[in-house]
DSSP file (Angstrom, degrees, kcal/mol; ACC not computed):
  #  RESIDUE AA STRUCTURE BP1 BP2  ACC     N-H-->O    O-->H-N    N-H-->O    O-->H-N    TCO  KAPPA ALPHA  PHI   PSI    X-CA   Y-CA   Z-CA
    1    1 A M              0   0    0      0, 0.0     0, 0.0     0, 0.0     0, 0.0   0.000 360.0 360.0 360.0 132.7  148.3  114.8  103.8
    2    2 A E        -     0   0    0      1,-0.1     3,-0.1     3,-0.0     2,-0.1  -0.547 360.0-109.9 -81.7 146.6  147.7  115.1  107.5
    3    3 A P        -     0   0    0      0, 0.0    -1,-0.1     0, 0.0     2,-0.0  -0.403  45.6 -89.6 -70.7 155.6  150.6  114.9  109.9
    4    4 A M        -     0   0    0     -2,-0.1     3,-0.1     1,-0.1     0, 0.0  -0.350  39.6-128.4 -65.5 143.6  150.7  111.8  112.1
    5    5 A K        -     0   0    0      1,-0.1    -1,-0.1    -3,-0.1    -3,-0.0  -0.663  31.7 -97.3 -90.0 149.9  148.9  112.0  115.4
    6    6 A P        -     0   0    0      0, 0.0     2,-0.1     0, 0.0    -1,-0.1  -0.297  43.2-105.4 -65.1 150.9  150.7  111.0  118.7
    7    7 A M        -     0   0    0      1,-0.1     3,-0.1    -3,-0.1    -3,-0.0  -0.419  32.9-109.5 -74.7 151.5  150.2  107.5  120.0
    8    8 A K        -     0   0    0     -2,-0.1    -1,-0.1     1,-0.1     3,-0.1  -0.543  40.4-102.3 -75.5 146.1  148.0  107.0  123.0
    9    9 A P        -     0   0    0      0, 0.0     2,-0.1     0, 0.0    -1,-0.1  -0.335  44.3 -96.2 -65.9 154.1  149.8  105.9  126.2
   10   10 A M        -     0   0    0      1,-0.1     3,-0.1    -3,-0.1    -3,-0.0  -0.418  36.8-114.6 -70.0 144.2  149.7  102.2  127.1
   11   11 A A        -     0   0    0      1,-0.1    -1,-0.1    -2,-0.1    -3,-0.0  -0.529  42.6 -94.8 -73.3 145.9  147.1  101.2  129.6
   12   12 A P        -     0   0    0      0, 0.0     2,-0.2     0, 0.0    -1,-0.1  -0.311  42.2-115.2 -62.6 146.1  148.5   99.8  132.8
   13   13 A M        -     0   0    0      1,-0.1     3,-0.1    -3,-0.1    -3,-0.0  -0.527  24.8-114.3 -81.3 148.3  148.9   96.1  133.0
   14   14 A K        -     0   0    0     -2,-0.2    -1,-0.1     1,-0.1     3,-0.1  -0.540  42.0 -96.3 -75.0 146.7  147.0   94.0  135.4
   15   15 A P        -     0   0    0      0, 0.0     2,-0.2     0, 0.0    -1,-0.1  -0.340  46.3-103.6 -61.8 146.8  149.1   92.3  138.1
   16   16 A M        -     0   0    0      1,-0.1     3,-0.0    -3,-0.1    -3,-0.0  -0.463  29.9-120.5 -73.1 142.8  150.0   88.7  137.3
   17   17 A E        -     0   0    0     -2,-0.2    -1,-0.1     1,-0.1     3,-0.1  -0.614  34.6-106.0 -77.0 139.5  148.1   85.9  139.0
   18   18 A P        -     0   0    0      0, 0.0     2,-0.1     0, 0.0    -1,-0.1  -0.401  41.0-103.2 -64.9 146.0  150.3   83.6  141.0
   19   19 A M        -     0   0    0      1,-0.1     2,-0.3    -2,-0.1    -3,-0.0  -0.441  33.7-117.5 -70.2 141.5  150.7   80.2  139.4
   20   20 A K        -     0   0    0     -2,-0.1     2,-0.3     1,-0.1    -1,-0.1  -0.619  30.0-115.9 -78.9 136.9  148.7   77.4  140.9
   21   21 A Q        -     0   0    0     -2,-0.3     2,-0.1     1,-0.1    -1,-0.1  -0.536  31.3-113.7 -74.9 135.4  150.9   74.7  142.4
   22   22 A A        -     0   0    0     -2,-0.3    -1,-0.1     1,-0.1     3,-0.1  -0.387  32.9-106.1 -67.8 144.6  150.5   71.3  140.6
   23   23 A A        -     0   0    0      1,-0.1    -1,-0.1    -2,-0.1     2,-0.0  -0.467  43.6-101.0 -68.2 141.3  148.9   68.6  142.7
   24   24 A P        -     0   0    0      0, 0.0     4,-0.1     0, 0.0    -1,-0.1  -0.359  20.6-151.2 -65.6 144.9  151.5   66.0  143.8
   25   25 A W  S    S+     0   0    0      2,-0.1     3,-0.1    -3,-0.1    -2,-0.0   0.586  75.3  77.1 -90.4 -12.8  151.5   62.8  141.7
   26   26 A W  S    S-     0   0    0      1,-0.1     5,-0.1     5,-0.1     2,-0.0  -0.513 104.5 -71.6 -93.0 165.2  152.7   60.7  144.7
   27   27 A P    >   -     0   0    0      0, 0.0     3,-1.9     0, 0.0     4,-0.3  -0.341  41.7-134.2 -58.7 131.5  150.6   59.5  147.6
   28   28 A E  G >  S+     0   0    0      1,-0.3     3,-1.9     2,-0.2    -2,-0.0   0.783  98.6  71.0 -60.5 -29.7  149.7   62.5  149.8
   29   29 A N  G 3  S+     0   0    0      1,-0.3    -1,-0.3     2,-0.0    -3,-0.0   0.656  88.0  66.0 -65.4 -12.9  150.6   60.6  153.1
   30   30 A L  G <  S-     0   0    0     -3,-1.9    -1,-0.3     1,-0.2     2,-0.2   0.680  91.7-158.5 -80.4 -17.4  154.3   60.8  152.1
   31   31 A G    <   -     0   0    0     -3,-1.9    -1,-0.2    -4,-0.3    -5,-0.1  -0.507  47.9  -9.6  79.1-144.4  154.3   64.6  152.4
   32   32 A E  S    S-     0   0    0     -2,-0.2     2,-0.1     1,-0.1    13,-0.0  -0.766  75.3-120.3 -95.0 136.0  156.9   66.7  150.7
   33   33 A P        -     0   0    0      0, 0.0    14,-0.3     0, 0.0     3,-0.1  -0.361   4.3-136.2 -74.7 153.4  159.9   64.9  149.0
   34   34 A S  S    S-     0   0    0     12,-3.0     2,-0.3     1,-0.3    13,-0.2   0.848  92.1  -8.4 -69.7 -36.5  163.5   65.5  150.0
   35   35 A S  E     -A   46   0A   0     11,-1.3    11,-3.1     2,-0.0    -1,-0.3  -0.981  68.1-177.8-155.0 158.8  164.2   65.6  146.2
   36   36 A S  E     +A   45   0A   0     -2,-0.3     2,-0.3     9,-0.2     9,-0.2  -0.976   9.0 155.0-153.8 162.8  162.4   64.8  143.0
   37   37 A G  E     -A   44   0A   0      7,-2.3     7,-2.6    -2,-0.3     2,-0.3  -0.972  22.7-134.0-172.5-177.6  163.0   64.8  139.3
   38   38 A A  E     -A   43   0A   0     -2,-0.3     2,-0.3     5,-0.2     5,-0.2  -0.993  10.6-177.6-154.2 150.3  162.1   63.4  136.0
   39   39 A Q  E >   -A   42   0A   0      3,-2.7     3,-2.2    -2,-0.3     2,-0.1  -0.923  67.3 -37.1-152.1 127.5  163.7   61.9  132.9
   40   40 A N  T 3  S-     0   0    0     -2,-0.3    -1,-0.0     1,-0.3     0, 0.0  -0.379 127.0 -21.7  54.7-126.2  161.8   60.8  129.8
   41   41 A D  T 3  S+     0   0    0     -2,-0.1    17,-0.9    -3,-0.1     2,-0.5   0.169 120.0  95.7 -98.8  19.5  158.5   59.3  130.9
   42   42 A T  E <   -AB  39  57A   0     -3,-2.2    -3,-2.7    15,-0.2     2,-0.4  -0.926  48.4-177.2-115.2 131.4  159.7   58.6  134.4
   43   43 A R  E     -AB  38  56A   0     13,-2.4    13,-2.9    -2,-0.5     2,-0.3  -0.937   5.4-172.9-120.7 148.4  159.3   60.7  137.5
   44   44 A Y  E     -AB  37  55A   0     -7,-2.6    -7,-2.3    -2,-0.4     2,-0.4  -0.989  11.9-170.7-140.4 152.0  160.6   60.1  141.0
   45   45 A A  E     -AB  36  54A   0      9,-2.3     9,-2.9    -2,-0.3     2,-0.5  -0.980  13.2-152.3-141.6 127.5  160.3   61.6  144.4
   46   46 A Y  E     -AB  35  53A   0    -11,-3.1   -12,-3.0    -2,-0.4   -11,-1.3  -0.876   5.7-166.1-107.1 130.6  162.5   60.6  147.4
   47   47 A F  E  >> - B   0  52A   0      5,-3.2     5,-2.0    -2,-0.5     4,-0.9  -0.833   8.4-177.3-115.9  88.4  161.2   60.9  150.9
   48   48 A G  T >45S+     0   0    0     -2,-0.7     3,-0.7     1,-0.2    -1,-0.2   0.878  78.4  50.3 -58.8 -46.5  164.3   60.5  153.1
   49   49 A D  T 345S+     0   0    0      1,-0.2    -1,-0.2     2,-0.1    -2,-0.0   0.834 117.5  40.9 -64.4 -31.4  162.7   60.7  156.5
   50   50 A A  T 345S-     0   0    0     -3,-0.4    -1,-0.2     2,-0.1    -2,-0.2   0.513 105.4-128.3 -92.4  -6.1  160.2   58.0  155.5
   51   51 A H  T <<5 +     0   0    0     -4,-0.9    15,-2.3    -3,-0.7    16,-0.6   0.919  64.2 134.1  57.0  45.6  162.7   55.9  153.6
   52   52 A R  E   < -BC  47  65A   0     -5,-2.0    -5,-3.2    13,-0.2     2,-0.4  -0.947  42.8-164.2-129.0 148.2  160.4   55.8  150.6
   53   53 A L  E     -BC  46  64A   0     11,-2.1    11,-3.0    -2,-0.3     2,-0.5  -0.982   9.2-158.9-130.6 117.9  160.9   56.4  146.9
   54   54 A A  E     -BC  45  63A   0     -9,-2.9    -9,-2.3    -2,-0.4     2,-0.4  -0.849  12.0-174.3 -97.8 131.9  157.9   57.0  144.7
   55   55 A V  E     -BC  44  62A   0      7,-2.8     7,-2.6    -2,-0.5     2,-0.6  -0.993  10.3-162.5-129.8 129.5  158.4   56.3  141.0
   56   56 A Q  E     +BC  43  61A   0    -13,-2.9   -13,-2.4    -2,-0.4     2,-0.4  -0.957  17.0 166.7-113.9 120.3  155.9   57.0  138.2
   57   57 A Q  E >  S-BC  42  60A   0      3,-2.3     3,-1.9    -2,-0.6   -15,-0.2  -0.997  71.1  -6.6-132.1 128.4  156.4   55.2  134.9
   58   58 A G  T 3  S-     0   0    0    -17,-0.9    -1,-0.1    -2,-0.4     3,-0.1   0.822 129.5 -56.6  59.2  31.8  153.8   55.1  132.2
   59   59 A G  T 3  S+     0   0    0    -18,-0.4     2,-0.4     1,-0.2    -1,-0.3   0.370 113.7 115.1  83.7  -5.6  151.2   56.8  134.5
   60   60 A Q  E <   -C   57   0A   0     -3,-1.9    -3,-2.3     2,-0.0     2,-0.5  -0.860  53.4-150.7-103.4 131.8  151.5   54.2  137.2
   61   61 A V  E     -C   56   0A   0     -2,-0.4     2,-0.4    -5,-0.2    -5,-0.2  -0.863  14.8-179.9-103.8 130.5  152.9   55.1  140.6
   62   62 A K  E     -C   55   0A   0     -7,-2.6    -7,-2.8    -2,-0.5     2,-0.5  -0.976  15.9-147.1-125.7 143.5  154.8   52.6  142.8
   63   63 A V  E     -C   54   0A   0     -2,-0.4    38,-3.1    -9,-0.2     2,-0.3  -0.945  16.3-164.0-113.8 128.9  156.3   53.3  146.2
   64   64 A Y  E     -CD  53 100A   0    -11,-3.0   -11,-2.1    -2,-0.5     2,-0.6  -0.804  22.0-123.2-112.8 150.8  159.5   51.5  147.3
   65   65 A D  E     -CD  52  99A   0     34,-3.0    34,-0.6    -2,-0.3   -13,-0.2  -0.838  18.8-166.1 -88.7 120.4  161.1   51.0  150.7
   66   66 A T    >   -     0   0    0    -15,-2.3     3,-2.3    -2,-0.6   -14,-0.1   0.502  17.4-167.1 -88.4  -3.1  164.7   52.4  150.4
   67   67 A G  T 3   -     0   0    0    -16,-0.6    -1,-0.3     1,-0.3    31,-0.0  -0.297  68.2 -15.0  56.8-127.9  165.8   50.7  153.6
   68   68 A S  T 3  S+     0   0    0      2,-0.1    -1,-0.3    -2,-0.0     2,-0.2   0.474 107.8 114.8 -88.3  -2.0  169.1   52.1  154.8
   69   69 A H    <   -     0   0    0     -3,-2.3     2,-0.7   -18,-0.1    -3,-0.1  -0.487  53.3-155.7 -71.4 135.7  169.9   53.7  151.4
   70   70 A R        -     0   0    0     -2,-0.2    19,-0.5   -19,-0.0     2,-0.1  -0.916  23.0-138.1-108.1 100.4  170.0   57.6  151.3
   71   71 A I  E     +E   88   0B   0     -2,-0.7    17,-0.3    17,-0.2     3,-0.1  -0.365  34.8 163.3 -66.1 131.3  169.3   58.3  147.7
   72   72 A Q  E     +     0   0B   0     15,-4.4     2,-0.3     1,-0.3    16,-0.2   0.567  58.0  14.5-123.2 -18.7  171.5   61.1  146.3
   73   73 A G  E     -E   87   0B   0     14,-1.3    14,-1.6     2,-0.0     2,-0.4  -0.943  58.1-137.6-155.4 173.2  171.2   60.8  142.5
   74   74 A F  E     +E   86   0B   0     -2,-0.3     2,-0.3    12,-0.3    12,-0.2  -0.995  19.2 170.2-141.7 138.1  169.2   59.4  139.6
   75   75 A G  E     -E   85   0B   0     10,-2.6    10,-2.7    -2,-0.4     2,-0.4  -0.992  13.6-159.8-148.5 155.3  170.1   57.7  136.3
   76   76 A Q  E     -E   84   0B   0     -2,-0.3     2,-0.2     8,-0.2     8,-0.2  -0.983  20.2-130.3-139.7 124.7  168.3   55.9  133.6
   77   77 A Q        -     0   0    0      6,-2.2     6,-0.0    -2,-0.4    -2,-0.0  -0.539  12.5-148.7 -70.7 136.6  169.9   53.6  131.0
   78   78 A Q        +     0   0    0     -2,-0.2     2,-0.1     4,-0.1    -1,-0.1  -0.171  59.7 109.3 -99.7  39.3  168.8   54.5  127.5
   79   79 A S  S >  S-     0   0    0      4,-0.1     3,-0.7     2,-0.1    -2,-0.0  -0.388  87.7 -85.4-105.4-174.7  169.0   50.9  126.1
   80   80 A Q  T 3  S+     0   0    0      1,-0.3     2,-1.0    -2,-0.1    -1,-0.0   0.918 128.0  40.0 -60.9 -46.8  166.4   48.4  125.1
   81   81 A G  T 3  S-     0   0    0      2,-0.0    -1,-0.3     0, 0.0    -4,-0.1  -0.528  94.7-158.2 -98.4  65.3  165.9   47.0  128.6
   82   82 A S    <   -     0   0    0     -2,-1.0     2,-0.3    -3,-0.7    -4,-0.1  -0.113   7.1-161.5 -54.8 135.3  166.0   50.4  130.3
   83   83 A T        -     0   0    0     -6,-0.0    -6,-2.2    12,-0.0     2,-0.5  -0.855  12.9-136.0-117.7 153.5  166.9   50.3  133.9
   84   84 A L  E     -E   76   0B   0     -2,-0.3    11,-2.9    -8,-0.2     2,-0.4  -0.945  25.8-177.9-112.1 123.0  166.5   52.8  136.6
   85   85 A T  E     -EF  75  94B   0    -10,-2.7   -10,-2.6    -2,-0.5     2,-0.4  -0.962   9.7-162.1-126.8 139.1  169.4   53.4  139.0
   86   86 A F  E     -EF  74  93B   0      7,-3.0     7,-3.3    -2,-0.4     2,-0.4  -0.898  18.2-128.2-116.8 148.2  169.8   55.6  142.0
   87   87 A Q  E     +EF  73  92B   0    -14,-1.6   -15,-4.4    -2,-0.4   -14,-1.3  -0.808  31.1 174.7 -95.3 134.8  173.0   56.7  143.7
   88   88 A S  E >   -EF  71  91B   0      3,-1.7     3,-1.8    -2,-0.4   -17,-0.2  -0.761  50.1 -91.9-127.0 177.0  173.3   56.2  147.4
   89   89 A E  T 3  S+     0   0    0    -19,-0.5   -18,-0.1     1,-0.3   -20,-0.1   0.724 127.9  47.4 -63.3 -20.0  176.1   56.8  149.9
   90   90 A S  T 3  S-     0   0    0      1,-0.4    -1,-0.3   -20,-0.1   -21,-0.0   0.231 124.3 -89.1-106.4  13.7  177.1   53.1  149.4
   91   91 A G  E <  S-F   88   0B   0     -3,-1.8    -3,-1.7     2,-0.0    -1,-0.4  -0.627  73.6 -11.3 114.0-171.6  177.0   53.2  145.6
   92   92 A P  E     -F   87   0B   0      0, 0.0     2,-0.5     0, 0.0    -5,-0.2  -0.323  52.5-160.3 -68.5 144.6  174.4   52.6  142.8
   93   93 A V  E     -F   86   0B   0     -7,-3.3    -7,-3.0    -2,-0.0     2,-0.3  -0.988  11.5-140.7-127.2 120.1  171.1   51.0  143.7
   94   94 A D  E >   -F   85   0B   0     -2,-0.5     3,-2.0    -9,-0.2     4,-0.4  -0.632  15.2-132.7 -78.6 134.7  169.0   49.4  141.0
   95   95 A L  G >  S+     0   0    0    -11,-2.9     3,-1.8    -2,-0.3    -1,-0.1   0.860 105.5  63.8 -55.7 -36.1  165.3   50.0  141.3
   96   96 A A  G 3  S+     0   0    0    -12,-0.3    -1,-0.3     1,-0.3   -11,-0.1   0.705  95.4  60.6 -63.0 -18.7  164.6   46.3  140.8
   97   97 A S  G <  S+     0   0    0     -3,-2.0    -1,-0.3     2,-0.1     2,-0.3   0.585  88.4  89.8 -86.1  -9.1  166.5   45.6  144.0
   98   98 A L  S <  S-     0   0    0     -3,-1.8     2,-0.3    -4,-0.4   -32,-0.1  -0.638  76.3-125.4 -89.2 146.2  164.1   47.7  146.2
   99   99 A Q  E     -D   65   0A   0    -34,-0.6   -34,-3.0    -2,-0.3     2,-0.2  -0.630  27.9-107.0 -86.0 145.2  161.0   46.2  147.8
  100  100 A L  E      D   64   0A   0     -2,-0.3   -36,-0.3   -36,-0.2    -1,-0.1  -0.491 360.0 360.0 -66.7 140.7  157.6   47.7  147.2
  101  101 A A              0   0    0    -38,-3.1   -37,-0.2   -48,-0.2    -1,-0.1   0.460 360.0 360.0 -82.5 360.0  156.4   49.5  150.4
């Protein structure tokens, strides 16, 4: 029986390619959001300077006018008639109460 031969050294690894940034799902004219997030099949992006809130549900994007609200948080009821609620400096804001932009 022959003795084991030494292992070959590992070849150097190639540098990693930087990840490509995903294309935004909201209208490009809104620019970069102040904040964004997702829960279940709903995504949202808030554009504070423009007073706009983009919401994607079921693949459809709608843009809302947030008026004087400064959106600070996001919540979604997990019941049969699920509702989308945002937190602002003056309390909760139901998405249904916002006007389409």
